[in-house]
C-alpha positions in Angstrom: 0.0 0.0 0.0 1.3 3.5 -0.9 2.0 6.1 1.9 -1.1 8.0 2.9 -1.5 11.8 2.9 -4.2 11.5 5.5 -6.4 8.8 7.1 -10.0 9.1 8.2 -12.6 6.8 9.8 -16.2 7.4 8.7 -19.3 5.9 10.3 -22.3 6.0 7.9 -25.8 4.9 8.5 -26.7 1.5 7.1 -24.7 -1.1 5.2 -22.8 -0.5 2.0 -23.5 -2.5 -1.1 -20.9 -4.0 -3.5 -20.8 -1.0 -5.8 -19.9 1.5 -3.0 -17.4 -0.9 -1.6 -15.8 -1.2 -5.0 -15.5 2.6 -5.2 -13.0 2.5 -2.3 -10.5 -0.3 -3.2 -7.9 -1.2 -0.6 -9.9 0.4 2.2 -11.3 -1.3 5.3 -15.0 -1.8 6.1 -16.7 -3.1 9.2 -20.4 -3.4 9.2 -21.7 -2.8 12.8 -25.5 -2.8 12.3 -27.1 -0.5 11.7 -23.9 1.4 10.6 -20.8 0.8 8.5 -17.3 2.0 9.5 -15.1 3.0 6.6 -11.4 3.6 7.1 -10.1 5.7 4.2 -6.4 6.4 3.5 -5.9 9.2 1.0 -2.7 8.4 -1.0 -0.1 11.1 -1.0 -0.5 11.7 -4.8 -4.3 12.2 -4.7 -5.8 15.7 -4.5 -8.7 14.8 -2.1 -9.5 16.5 1.2 -12.0 15.8 3.9 -14.7 18.0 2.2 -14.3 16.0 -1.0 -14.6 12.7 0.8 -17.8 13.8 2.7 -19.2 15.1 -0.6 -18.6 11.7 -2.3 -20.4 9.9 0.5 -23.3 12.4 0.5 -23.6 12.2 -3.3 -24.0 8.4 -2.9 -26.9 9.0 -0.5 -25.0 8.1 2.6 -25.4 9.9 5.9 -22.1 10.4 7.8 -22.9 9.8 11.4 -19.4 10.1 12.9 -16.0 11.1 11.6 -12.5 10.8 13.1 -9.1 11.5 11.9 -7.2 8.3 12.3 -3.5 7.3 12.0 -2.6 4.5 9.6 0.5 2.4 9.3 3.5 4.7 8.8 1.6 7.7 10.1 1.8 9.6 13.3 -1.4 10.6 15.2 -1.3 14.1 13.7 -1.3 12.6 10.2 2.3 13.2 9.3 4.1 10.5 7.4 6.9 8.8 9.3 
């Protein structure tokens, strides 16, 4: 997996179907009924920020219930790449 520019954890209301899961390859999902937790790592070369990601979810009809900045492998808690 490539180094991440940022990592976020989204909790959305309801389960995700196969099309939405395929839209986020190499990401981690955990269905905790009635919500789904999505861990998204933004690769360093991608020009996506938090507003873009929330917009993608909302345009797919998802309701973001919770959102946390998370640290992924090779990243410090403040999001800097080690």
